[in-house]
N, C-alpha and C positions, 0 to 999 in steps of 0.2 A: 577487329575482324570477327564476324559472327560465325559461330560453329555451324558446319553443314548439317549436323544432327539437329540443331535447334532451329535452323533457318526455315521458316514456313509461316505464311500469314496466320495470325491468330484468328480464331472464329469457330464456327460450328464445324465439327469434324464428322466425316462419314462414319457410319456404324458398320460398314462392310467388314467382314472378317472377324467381328467381335462375337463374344459368347452369346448363346441363345437366350430364350426367355426364362430358362431356369436360373439365370444369374440376376443380381439385383439391379443391373443398369436400367432395365426397362420396367421396373416396378417401383412405385412410389412407397408402398408399404411393404416392409420385409418382416413377415411374421416370425421367421426363424431367428432374426436378429433380436426381435422383441422377446422371444423365448430365451435367447441367450442371456439377455439382460436379467430376465426373471430368474434363471438358474444361477447366475452370478450373485444376485442379491440374496437369494435363499441360502447359497453357500456361505456368504458373509455372515448372515444372521445365525445360522445353525452352528457354524464354527465358533463365533463369538459367544453365544449363549450356552451351548451345551458342551463344547469341547475346550473353551478357553483358549482358542488358537486363532491365528490369522490365516485366511483361506487363499489369498491371491485374487479373490474376486474383484477387489477394488481396481487392480491393474487391468482387468478386463473392461471395467467401466471406462477407464481412461482411453483405452484403445478404441472402444466402440463409439465414444463421444466424438473423437477425432475423425473416425471413419464416416460417421453420419454428417458431421459438419463439412468435411471435404466434399462429399457428394453434393451437398447443398450449394456450396459456393462454386464448385467447378461447373455444376449444371447451370448456374446463373450466368457465369462468364461465357460458356459455350452457347447459351441461348441469346447472348447479347443483352441480358437484363442488367439494370443498374444494381450495384452492390449496396449502396446507401448504408454504410457501416453504422452511423449513428442510430438510424432507425432499427437496424438489426440488433444492436446492443440494448437499446431501450426496451424493445419488445421481448428480447430474450430474458433479461433480468426482471422484467415485469412479470413474466411467467414463473420464474424460479423463486423469487423472493416471498410471495405469499405463504407458501408451504413452510419455508424457512422461518418466517415470522411466527406462525402458529407453534412450531416446535420450540423456538427460542422463548416465547412467552410461557409455554408450559414448563420449560426448564427453569426459568426465572421464578415462577410461582412455586415449583417443587423445591427449589433451593431455599427459598425463604421459609417455607412451611416445614420442611423435613430434614434438611441437611444442616450440620453444625455451622455456627458462625465462622469457625476457623477456615471454612472453605469458600465463604461468600466472595471475598475480594478476587480470588483466583477465577472463580466461575463467572463473576460479573465482567471481568476483563476479557474472558474468552467469549462471552456473548458478543461484545463489540467486535472482536477479531473474527468470529464466525459470520456475523452479519455483514461485515465489510470485506470478507474473503481474504483475510491474511492469517487465519488460524494456523496454517501449516508453519508459518514463520514464527509465530508465538510458541508453538510446541517445539520447534527446532531449538529455539533459545532455551526453553525450560528443560528440555531433555538432557542438556549437558550442564545445566546450572544446578549442581547438587544443592547449593545453599539457597536456591530461590524458594523452594517449598518442599513439603513432605510429599514424595511421589508414591507413597504406599497406596493411595486411593486414586483411581483413574478419574479423569474429567468426564462429565456427562456429554461434553461437546468435542471430545477428542477425535471423533470420526469426521468432524468438519474439515480435517486437514485435506482430505481428497477433494471435497467440494470447493475448498479455497483454491487448490491448484487448478481444478477445472475452470473456475471463474477467471483465474489469471490467464489461462490458455484461451478461454473464450474471447478475451480481449486481444491477445497476441496473434492468434491464428488468422482472424479476418484481416489484420494488417498485412500479414504475409500474402494472403490471397490477393488483396488489393494491389500491393506493390508488384507482385508477379504479373498481374493482369496489365498493369501500366507498362512494365518492361517488355512484356510480350507484344504489346501494341506498338510501342515505339521502335523496338528492334526487330519486329516481325518474327517473333519466336513462337515455337509451339508451346502453348500454355501448359499442357500436361507434362511435357518433358521438362520444362523449366521448373515446375513444382517438384518433379521427381528429384532433380538435382538439389533443390533447396532442402526438401525434407530428408533426402539422403544424407546431406551434410549435418543437418540437425540431429538425425538419428545417430550417426557415428560420433559426433562431438559429445552429445549428451551421454551416450552409452559409455564411452571411455571415461568421461568425468564421473559417471555414476559408479563405475567399477572402482575407480581410485578412491572416491569419497566413502563408499561403502566399506572398503577395506581399512581405511584409516579412521573413520568416525561415523560408524553406521547409525548411531542414535540421531545425528543431525541429517545424514544423507536420506534417511527414511522420509523426512518431511520436506526436503529441499526440492523446490520446483525444478531446478536445473537437472537434478538426477532423474526426473520423471519425464522430461520432454521427449526422450527417445520413444517412450511408450505411445505418446500421442503421434509422434512422427511415423511410427510403424503403422498406426491406424490410417494415417493419411496416405502413406505409400501403398497400403492395401487397397484403399479406395481408388487410387490412380491406376493401379495395375490390374484390378479385377476385371474390367471390361475386356481385357486382352487374354484372359486365362480361359481355356476351354478344354477341361479335362473330361475323360470318359466318365459316364455315370457311376460305374462300379468303383472307380478310384475316388470319386467324390463321396460316395457312401462310406467308403473306408476312412477317408480323411475326417468326415463328420464324427464318426464314432471314436476315432483316435483322439480328436480334439476334446470330446466330452469326457472321456476317461482321464485324459491328462489334466484337464482343468479341475475335475472333482478330486483327484488324488494329490494335487499339488500341496495343499495345506496339511495333508496327512504325512506325506513323505518329507517335506521341508519345514524347518523352523522359519516361516516366512518373516515374522516380525524381527528376527535376529539376523537374517541373511539378505533381505531385500533392501534396495532395489537394484542391485548390481546385475551382472549377466544372468543370475539365476532367475530373475523376473522374466526372462525370455520364456520360461516354462508356461505360465498361464497366458501370456500375451500371444505366443505362437499357437497355443492350443485354441484360443479364441479365433485367431486368424484362419486356422484350418477349418473351423466350423463355418466361418463366413465364406471361405472359398468353396466349401461343399455346396453351399447355397440350397436352392430348391431342387431336390433330386427327383421328387415325385415317385420315389421308390417306397414300397411298403415296409422296407427294412431300413430306410434312411433315417439319420439322426434328426433331420428336419421334420420328420413326422412327429417326433416327440416335442421338439422345440416349437412347432407350429400348432400344438394342441391348444384348445381353448383355455384350459386352466393356466398354462404357462404364458400365453399371450396376454391373458387378463392380468396376471401378476406382473408381467412386464410393464403394463401401463401404470401399475401402482408401485413400481420398483423404486422410483425416486423418493416417494413418501415413506416407503418401508425402510429404506436406508436411513432416512432422517430420524425415524421414530425408534428403531430397535435398540440403539445404543443408549440413549438417555433412559429409556425404560429399564434396561438392564442395570446400569450404573446406579440409578436412584433406588431401585429395589435392593441392590447389594448394600448401598449406604444406609438405608433405613433398617434393613434386617440384620446388618452386622455380619453377613455371610461373605466369604471370600469368593465364592462362585455359586451359580445357580444349580439346583438339582434338576432332575428330570421333570418333576412335576412343576416346580416354580419356573423352570426354564420354558416349559410348554405354555404356562400362563403368560410369560413375557412375550413369547413369539406370537401367540394368538392375539394378545392385546395389540402388539405392533402391527399385525396384519389388519385388524379391524380399524385401528386408527389411521393406517395408511389408506385404506379404501375410503373411509369417511373424508379424509383430508383431500384426496384426489377428487372425489365426487362433489364435495361441497365447497372446496376452496380453489384447488388448482385448476380444475376443468372450467368452472364458471368464469374465472378471471381470464383464462386462456381464450375462451370463446366470446368474451365480452366485446361486442362490436364497438361500443363507445370508446373503450380503452385502446382498441386496435386502429381506430380511425386516424390518429395523429400522434406525432412524436410527443407533443406537449401533454396529451392525455396519458400516454404511457409513462411519461416522466412523473406525472401527478400520482399515479398508482404506486410507482416506486417510492416516491417521497412519503406518501401516507403509510406504506408498509414499513419503511424504516422508522418513521415517527412512532408507530404503534409499539415498537420495542424501545426506542431511544428515550421516550418520555418517562415510562415507569422505571427503566434501568437507571437513567440519570437521577431520578428522584431518590431511589434507594441508595445510590452512591453518595449523594449529598447527605443523606441521613447517616451513613457510615462515617463520613468525614466529621460530622458533629459529634458522634459517639467517640471517635478517636481523639478529638480535641478535648472532650470532657475527661476521658480516661487519662490523657496525657497531662492534664492539669492537676492530677491527684497530688496532695501534699505528702511529705515524708511521714508526719504523724499518722496520717490515715492509711498509708501504704508503706509500712516499714520494711516489708520483706524479711530478709534474714535478721534484721535488727530486732524483730519480735522475739528472737531466740536468745538475744544478748542478756546477760545478767542485769537486773535492775530495770528492765524495760517495763514501761507503763503504757498500755494501749490508749489511743485517743478515743474520746467518747463518740466521735463521728465515724470511726473506722468501719462500723457495721453497715452504714448506709453509703459509704463511699464506693465508687465503681472499682472493679478489679483493674489492675494495670499489669501489663499492657492490655489494650482492648483485644478481645478475642479475634476480631477481624484483622488486627495488625500483627498477629502472632508470627506470621511467616517472615516478617522483616526483622526479627529479633537476633540478628547476627552482629558481631562486633563491627564498629564503625571505624574505618581506617582513613585518617586525614590524608595520608600519602597515596591511597588507592591500592588496588590489587592488580597483578598481572598474571595471566594464564601461563603456566610453564609447560604443560603437556596438552597439545591440541586434542588428543584422543580422549582426554578426560579433563574438562574445564573446571572441575572442582580443585584441581591441583594448581595451586596459586602461590605467588609470592606477594605478601601484603606488608606494607610499611607505614609507620605512623608519621613519616616525613621529617623526623627530627635527626637529620644526618649531618648537620653542620658541625656541632661540637658537643655531642651528648656526654653526660657524665658517665653513663653506663650504656651498654648495648645488650639487649636480651634477644635471643633467637628462639622462636617457638617452632617445634618440629613435631610432626605426627599427623593424626587424623583430625576430623572435624571436632572431635571431643577435646583435642589439644587446642584447636583454634578458638573454641568458645571461651576458654580461660583467658584469652587475650583481653577480654573486657576489663577485668580488674587490673591487669598489667598495664593497659593503655591509660587508665585513670591514674595509676601510680606513676606512670611515665611522665604525664603532664605535671604532676606535682614535684617530681624529682629530676626533671630534665634527662630522662632516659630515652633511648631509641629502642623500639620494638619492631622486629621483623619476623614474619611468620612464613614458614614453608610447610604447607599442609595440603592434604588431599582427602577426599571423601572415602570412607572405608579403608583408610590407608594408615594404620598405626605403625609404630617402629617395629619392624619385623624383617626377617630375611626371606620370607615367602613360605615358610613351613605351615603357617596358620592358614587354614582353608577359608576362613571367613574374612577374606580381604578381596579387594578389587584386582583385576588382572594388571600385571606390570607394577604392582605396588612395591615389591622388593627393590626393583631398579629405581623407582622414584624415590624411595627412602634413602638409598645410597646417594643419589644425586642431591637430594634436599639437605642431607647432613654435610656433604662436601661443600655445598653453597653456604650453609650456615657457618661452617668452620672457617671459610674464607673471610668472613666478617670479623674473625677473632673476637667473638662475643665474650662478655664478662660472665654470662650464664646461658645455659640452654634449658628451656622449659618444655616438658612433654608429659604425657600421661603414662602411667605404669600398667596397672591391671586393666582387664576388660570385664565389666560387670555382666552378670548373667542376663541373657535376653530371651530365655524361655525356661519353662519348668524343667526341661530335660538337661539344662546346662548349669554350670556354676561359675562363679567368678574365677578368672584364671590369669596367669601371667605368661605371655608368649615365651616359649623356651629360648628363643634367640635374643630376647630383649636385653638381658644382662650383658651378653657379649658385645652387642652393638653399642650400648651405652658406655661400656668400659673403654671403647676406642675414643669416645669423646673426652672422658676424664683423663685418659692417657695423654691427650693433647694439652692438659693443664686447664681445662674448662670445666667448672662445676656444673652439675646437672640438678635441677629441681624437678622431681617426678611427682605428679599428682594422681591420687587414686581416682578411678573412674566414678562416674555418677550413676544413679539408678536408671533403669529402663522400664518402659511401659509397653514393650514390643508385643508380648504375648498375654496380655491381661484381657479378661472378658469385658473390661470397662472401656477399652480402646485407649488411644493416646491420652496423655494428661489433659491437654486443652479440649479435645473432643469430648472427653468425659465431663469436664466442667461445663461445656456448652450445653450438654444434654441434662445437666443436673444443677442448674443455677440456683435452685432453691435450697439445695443441700449438697454442695460439692465436697463436703467432708468425706463422702464415700469414695471419692476419686483418689485412691491411695493404693500403693502396692506394699506388700509385706517386705520388711527390710531383708529378711533372710532369703527372699526370692531373688534379689539382685546381688547380695553380698555374702561372702563367707564369714564365719564367726571370727576367723583370724585372717588378716590380709595376707595374700600370697607373697607380698613383698617383705613381710616380717623376717623371713629367713635370709634376706639379702642385706639386712641392716649393717652387718659387720663386714660382709664380703665385697662391698662396692664402695670403697673410699671415694669421696668427692661427689657422692650422690645423696641428696636430701629428699626424704619421702614425706610428702604432705598428704594429710587425710582430712577432708572437710565433710565426711559422711554425717556427723552429727547435725550439720546445717541443712541436710537434705532429708535425713531420717532421724528426727529428734528423739523418737522413742523406738517402737518396734515397727513402725510403718513410715512410708515415704509419701507424704501428701503432695497433691498437685498444686495446692495453693498454700503459701506460707506468708503470714503478715499481709494479707490482702494483695499479694503479688503472685501472678502465675509463674510457677517454677519452670515449666517445660514449654518449649515452642512446638514440640512434636512428640514422638514416642521415645526419644532418647537424647535430645539436646536441651540444654538449659537456656532460658531466656537471658538476653542482655540485661534486662531490667533487674532480674533477681540477682544475677552475678554482680551487678553494680552495687546492690545493697549489701553484698558480702565482701566488698572491697576492703573495709577496715580489718576484717579477720584475715583475709588473704595477705594484705600488706604486712601485718604483724608477723605472720608465719614466714613470709618470704624474707623479710629483713633478718629474722632470726636464723633462717636456714643459710643465707648467703654471708651473713656477717657484715653486710654493707651498713653504712650509716645513712640514716634518713636524710634526704636532701643532697646526697652526694653520689 
């Protein structure tokens, strides 16, 4: 049975009783909305460049895009015009892609010319994701994958997350409009009311999901399309309701200014990047809705007077290109200069450059292709323009990736004599004559993948932090010994020699580790939230295995000039509970760090100084104390063996980034799988001596 509220023939509705000409219903061009877009993008740019914060302006873009799209499709249905979704999509993306292509080609060139090779693979993969509108999902995956890459440097394409979500909604929303039009026709329903129900349900479902996900896993929720759908739905609901709103002029003037003050202050009052997109994102979106509701007041003191001004309307027309350009310019500048953030002068140069490039892109790329009658005349021609646009990026990008694959294969083929790694420090070592001309291993472009390889795979233990995993080498049938690795990522990286030893000796290795989560009770401030609880659970899980030994790290090396190597005050007490259970512990001293050096991380420094990477080293005393903090515990912790491999990282007074033609570090503080593999003989000898186990048993 059809609801009486919905029952009414679909078709063109009378405008009687609707708001007057001050509202957007009777106007095709809305200068105040164009000004709103301009103000939003300027907020995004200023907050990013000068303040290093997120403004909430992107949320306004999402709402406005749905508002305008809903007006367009509802107008078509009510006029009885065909929707022709394929034509709509082809011509829409035909207009959007050319500016994207220009920016992506610029990023590709800048990456090749100025950014270190250690970042190439990540950026190249993100170019594909950005061009094909799934960058938000790529970032959602990486944002929680602590071991995927070093996240200390932002991606020059990170801002494409919002454009990707918009692109996905540009596909989804027209399908909703078309399905609703069909239902309205078949069941003789009122089209606007039906859409109101649909978008109302989308709004509620997405908002509830957004609140839940933001509370449990904000890093993923920020980029998740599903947590943002309510913002689009709010824009659609606004477009549907607006023709029926008719407020007094003085109230609309007040609403306009409340909206502007609210949207500008949002990023100042809130930590947007840490709290969005849950219910708090209602702040900027409702602010934008108030401005749109205020509409054209024709009051000398109305907010629309500011928003409809020629400078803001002009910038509104360039807002898309400005958003595209500002972030890559900022990130590439910071990457080249080595600065953490832009100053007032350099920030001004970035902003001015972005504005100039956006105007040029709009004037000479976006607008000509948008107005190109040949491309607008058929679906095939629009498709050709899209295909050519994609090819302009895909061809050089694919070529560079093929080149990187060849470099990786060449580096991977390096022989042991040419790339001895730690073996170069062994007594009696004689370097190969060809070592000087052999490529470094691993290849700089492959450095992010240098984590231990687990034949049995890894399982995420804590959804809120997916670096917290349980990894297994898969040898659980009848192992001679079982080793449990517990602690932070620094404990995890020592699994490489343990895994090689396990293959040789029929051992089982299981790791319970988490990023920034060493063995601690939580008193150490330099750990991730919830770490103490995770460590307790990880140790309980490890002890349930009844392992023959537990391996962890002991000290924490200095990571800035203002700190020194230390031992967590709670470490000894926690470890004593393990030994009290009759399980021996092997504790390994921490490795050097490159966190606060002027040279940058180890591999980045090498990438910038390939002709003389010997300068890429830190002073030994910058990371380590003259006497290890664990020396005082040698007699007080029976059942604990302390291993120190510092001489194989700092052979003299410095800690080089390359030893034996092998890259020692994969980032600022983690050792590569390749180097640790070359250190396996030393680790095995020390480990067997510490445990008293017999080799092969």
